[in-house]
C-alpha positions as CSV (number, residue, x, y, z in Angstrom):
1,M,-89.4,182.9,71.1
2,R,-90.6,185.0,74.0
3,G,-88.7,188.1,74.9
4,D,-87.6,189.3,78.2
5,F,-88.8,192.8,78.1
6,L,-91.6,192.6,80.4
7,A,-89.2,190.7,83.0
8,T,-86.8,193.6,82.7
9,L,-89.4,196.2,83.2
10,E,-90.5,194.2,86.2
11,G,-87.0,194.1,87.6
12,L,-86.8,197.9,87.4
13,E,-89.1,198.2,90.5
14,L,-86.5,196.2,92.5
15,Q,-83.5,198.4,91.3
16,T,-82.7,201.5,93.2
17,D,-80.4,202.8,90.4
18,I,-82.0,202.4,87.1
19,N,-78.6,203.4,85.3
20,K,-77.3,199.7,86.4
21,V,-80.0,198.2,84.1
22,L,-78.5,198.4,80.4
23,D,-81.2,196.2,78.7
24,Y,-83.3,198.1,76.1
25,F,-82.6,201.6,77.5
26,S,-80.1,203.4,79.3
27,Y,-80.3,207.2,80.4
28,E,-76.7,207.4,80.9
29,H,-76.2,206.0,77.3
30,F,-78.7,208.3,75.9
31,Y,-77.1,211.4,77.8
32,V,-73.7,210.6,76.3
33,I,-75.0,210.2,72.8
34,Y,-77.1,213.3,72.9
35,T,-74.4,215.4,74.5
36,N,-72.0,214.4,71.8
37,F,-74.4,215.1,69.2
38,W,-75.2,218.6,70.6
39,K,-71.5,219.4,70.8
40,L,-70.9,218.6,67.1
41,D,-74.1,220.3,65.7
42,K,-73.0,223.9,66.2
43,N,-75.9,225.4,65.0
44,H,-78.4,222.9,66.9
45,D,-80.5,222.1,63.9
46,L,-80.6,218.5,64.7
47,I,-78.3,217.9,61.5
48,I,-74.5,217.2,61.4
49,T,-72.4,217.8,58.4
50,K,-69.3,215.8,57.4
51,S,-67.1,218.9,58.5
52,E,-68.8,218.7,61.9
53,L,-68.6,214.9,62.2
54,A,-64.9,215.2,61.5
55,C,-64.2,216.8,64.8
56,Y,-65.6,213.8,66.7
57,G,-63.0,212.0,68.8
58,D,-60.3,214.6,68.4
59,Q,-60.5,214.4,64.7
60,G,-59.2,210.7,64.7
61,L,-61.4,209.3,61.9
62,S,-59.7,209.7,58.6
63,H,-61.1,211.8,55.7
64,K,-61.5,208.8,53.4
65,A,-63.5,206.9,56.2
66,L,-65.7,210.0,56.6
67,D,-66.4,210.2,52.7
68,R,-67.4,206.5,52.8
69,V,-69.8,207.2,55.9
70,F,-71.4,210.1,53.9
71,S,-71.5,208.3,50.7
72,G,-74.9,206.4,51.5
73,T,-73.2,203.0,52.3
74,V,-74.1,202.9,55.9
75,F,-77.0,205.5,56.1
76,A,-79.0,207.1,53.4
77,A,-76.9,210.3,53.0
78,R,-79.6,213.1,52.7
79,G,-79.2,215.9,50.3
80,P,-79.8,219.6,50.3
81,D,-83.4,219.1,51.8
82,C,-81.9,218.3,55.1
83,V,-79.8,221.5,55.3
84,G,-81.0,224.3,57.3
85,N,-80.1,227.2,59.8
86,G,-77.2,228.4,57.8
87,D,-75.7,225.1,56.9
88,V,-74.1,224.9,53.6
89,D,-74.5,221.9,51.6
90,N,-71.3,220.9,49.4
91,G,-73.0,217.7,48.0
92,D,-71.7,215.8,50.8
93,G,-75.2,215.1,52.5
94,C,-75.8,215.2,56.3
95,M,-76.4,213.0,59.1
96,T,-79.4,213.0,61.5
97,Y,-79.7,212.1,65.1
98,T,-80.8,208.6,64.3
99,D,-77.8,208.1,62.0
100,F,-75.5,209.5,64.6
101,V,-76.6,206.9,67.3
102,R,-75.6,204.2,64.7
103,F,-72.3,205.9,64.1
104,I,-71.0,206.6,67.6
105,I,-72.1,203.2,69.0
106,A,-70.2,201.5,66.0
107,E,-67.3,203.9,66.3
108,E,-66.8,203.1,70.1
109,D,-67.4,199.4,70.0
110,K,-66.0,198.2,66.9
111,A,-66.0,194.6,68.1
112,S,-69.9,194.1,68.1
113,P,-71.4,192.3,65.1
114,T,-73.4,195.4,64.2
115,A,-70.2,197.5,64.1
116,I,-68.1,195.0,62.2
117,E,-70.7,195.0,59.3
118,Y,-70.9,198.9,59.6
119,W,-67.1,199.4,59.1
120,F,-66.8,196.5,56.7
121,R,-69.2,198.3,54.6
122,V,-67.1,201.5,54.9
123,M,-64.0,199.8,53.8
124,D,-65.6,197.8,51.0
125,C,-65.4,200.7,48.5
126,D,-66.5,198.9,45.5
127,G,-69.3,196.8,47.2
128,D,-68.0,193.6,46.0
129,G,-68.6,191.8,49.4
130,V,-64.7,191.7,50.3
131,I,-62.1,194.1,51.3
132,S,-59.3,193.7,48.8
133,L,-55.5,194.4,49.3
134,Y,-56.0,197.5,47.2
135,E,-58.6,198.8,49.5
136,L,-56.4,198.2,52.5
137,E,-53.7,200.2,50.9
138,Y,-56.1,202.8,49.9
139,F,-57.2,203.7,53.4
140,Y,-53.6,203.2,55.0
141,E,-52.0,205.8,52.7
142,E,-54.0,208.4,54.7
143,Q,-52.9,206.9,58.0
144,E,-49.2,207.0,57.0
145,E,-49.8,210.7,56.1
146,R,-51.3,211.3,59.5
147,F,-48.5,209.4,61.5
148,Q,-46.0,211.6,59.7
149,E,-47.7,214.8,60.7
150,L,-47.8,213.5,64.4
151,A,-44.1,212.6,64.0
152,V,-44.9,209.0,64.8
153,E,-43.1,206.1,63.4
154,C,-45.1,204.3,61.0
155,M,-44.5,200.8,59.5
156,P,-44.8,200.4,55.7
157,F,-48.0,199.1,54.3
158,N,-46.3,195.7,53.2
159,D,-45.2,195.2,56.8
160,C,-48.6,196.3,58.1
161,L,-50.3,194.0,55.6
162,C,-48.4,190.9,56.9
163,Q,-49.4,191.8,60.5
164,V,-53.0,192.3,59.5
165,L,-53.2,189.1,57.5
166,D,-51.5,186.9,60.2
167,M,-54.0,188.6,62.9
168,V,-57.2,188.1,61.0
169,S,-56.2,184.9,59.2
170,P,-58.5,185.1,56.1
171,R,-59.6,182.0,54.4
172,V,-58.3,183.5,51.2
173,K,-55.0,185.6,51.6
174,T,-55.8,188.1,48.7
175,F,-58.9,189.7,50.4
176,I,-60.8,189.9,53.6
177,T,-64.6,189.1,54.2
178,L,-67.0,189.9,56.7
179,Q,-67.0,186.2,58.2
180,D,-63.0,186.5,58.5
181,L,-63.5,189.7,60.7
182,R,-66.2,188.2,62.6
183,R,-64.4,185.2,63.4
184,C,-60.8,186.5,64.1
185,G,-61.8,188.6,67.4
186,H,-59.6,191.4,66.4
187,A,-62.0,193.5,64.4
188,S,-61.4,196.7,66.4
189,I,-57.6,196.6,65.7
190,F,-58.0,195.8,62.2
191,F,-60.5,198.8,61.8
192,N,-58.6,201.4,63.6
193,T,-55.4,200.6,62.0
194,F,-57.0,201.5,58.6
195,L,-59.5,204.2,59.8
196,N,-58.8,205.9,63.1
197,V,-55.2,207.2,64.0
198,N,-56.0,208.2,67.6
199,K,-57.6,204.8,68.6
200,F,-54.8,203.0,66.8
201,L,-52.1,204.9,69.0
202,D,-54.3,204.4,72.1
203,F,-54.2,200.5,71.5
204,E,-50.5,200.7,70.9
205,D,-49.9,202.6,74.0
206,R,-52.3,200.3,76.2
207,D,-51.1,198.9,79.4
208,P,-51.3,195.2,79.0
209,F,-52.2,194.6,82.6
210,M,-55.3,196.7,82.5
211,V,-57.7,194.1,81.2
212,L,-56.7,191.7,84.0
213,K,-57.0,194.5,86.5
214,E,-60.5,195.4,85.1
215,R,-61.6,191.7,85.5
216,E,-60.5,191.7,89.0
217,D,-62.1,194.9,89.8
218,L,-65.4,193.7,88.4
219,M,-65.2,190.5,90.4
220,E,-64.6,192.4,93.6
221,A,-67.5,194.6,92.8
222,L,-69.8,191.7,92.3
223,A,-68.2,189.9,95.5
224,V,-66.9,186.9,93.2
225,D,-64.0,185.0,94.6
226,A,-61.7,184.0,91.7
227,A,-60.8,180.8,93.4
228,D,-64.5,179.7,93.6
229,A,-65.9,181.3,90.3
230,T,-66.7,178.6,87.8
231,V,-68.2,181.3,85.4
232,L,-66.5,184.5,85.2
233,P,-68.7,187.6,84.9
234,P,-68.6,189.2,81.5
235,L,-66.5,192.2,81.1
236,P,-68.4,195.5,79.9
237,T,-68.3,196.1,76.0
238,D,-66.2,198.8,74.8
239,W,-69.3,200.7,74.3
240,E,-70.3,200.4,77.9
241,R,-67.0,201.2,79.2
242,F,-66.8,204.4,76.9
243,A,-70.3,205.5,77.9
244,T,-69.6,205.1,81.7
245,R,-66.4,207.1,81.3
246,E,-67.9,209.8,79.1
247,Y,-70.9,210.2,81.5
248,M,-68.6,210.8,84.6
249,L,-66.6,213.3,82.7
250,L,-69.9,215.0,81.3
251,A,-71.3,215.0,84.8
252,A,-68.2,216.6,86.4
253,E,-68.2,219.0,83.6
254,E,-71.6,220.1,84.2
255,D,-71.0,220.3,87.9
256,D,-68.1,222.8,87.3
257,W,-70.5,224.9,85.2
258,S,-73.0,224.7,88.0
259,D,-70.6,226.1,90.6
260,G,-68.6,228.5,88.2
261,T,-65.3,226.7,88.5
262,H,-65.1,225.5,84.7
263,T,-62.2,226.9,82.9
264,G,-63.0,225.5,79.3
265,N,-64.3,227.2,76.2
266,A,-67.8,228.4,77.0
267,S,-68.4,228.0,73.2
268,E,-68.7,224.4,73.8
269,Y,-72.0,225.0,75.4
270,D,-73.4,228.0,73.7
271,D,-77.1,228.2,74.2
272,D,-76.5,226.4,77.4
273,E,-80.0,227.2,78.6
274,E,-81.5,225.7,75.6
275,Y,-79.4,222.6,76.1
276,Q,-80.4,222.2,79.7
277,D,-84.0,222.5,78.8
278,D,-83.9,219.3,76.8
279,F,-83.5,217.4,79.9
């Protein structure tokens, strides 16, 4: 089967803004990924430790999830040989830029097939190919603790389990398979319930009309009449929405630094000249 890479490449000549072409490569996406990596990598040795990755996303990801990410289940966790420039290896391994690319895309778009497999492997602690009720409870225990720390009411595990099983509708009620999560259409909610307290709370506080408004805005931007449209244009993926939003924030932040109006912590961009040289 022939690919469409050459056709996409040819189409770039007709596009005035290459950032609108998301096939194969996007500068905006690269900029977002690299900038987030640079912020986490405090000593800029192109290696991220577990403690550094824990700061990602306002520390939303649970410690148990981080332990599993660095256990070698989703990437080859590297040992002391990858530690440099003052990093202290605690036996937890470390993450390279390539590993981080896979992580951030999986974290911000848990509905994609690749991300579903990524986080399924994280939650399948014993590697038996299913997520058992015991493993669900294991991850939910920390979520309950974090809800209590945030003074947020949290439902008991048994109540949560009933809702999750209704949502996923696994073929066998005593465990959840990768196929169950791919089929159910709610993989993002499922994983965030057990792994990321911030994203779970964001979902709980969401505006139910935002999805409809986003589709209307997209159709307006594409000059599509809802009454005449036989095939609605697809909504951006969770990753595309995140990357667009993050790029706009980073661009505004960079403008603030340029005109001297930024009031944030300068340590976020230590060695700023070196950072700018990379672009």
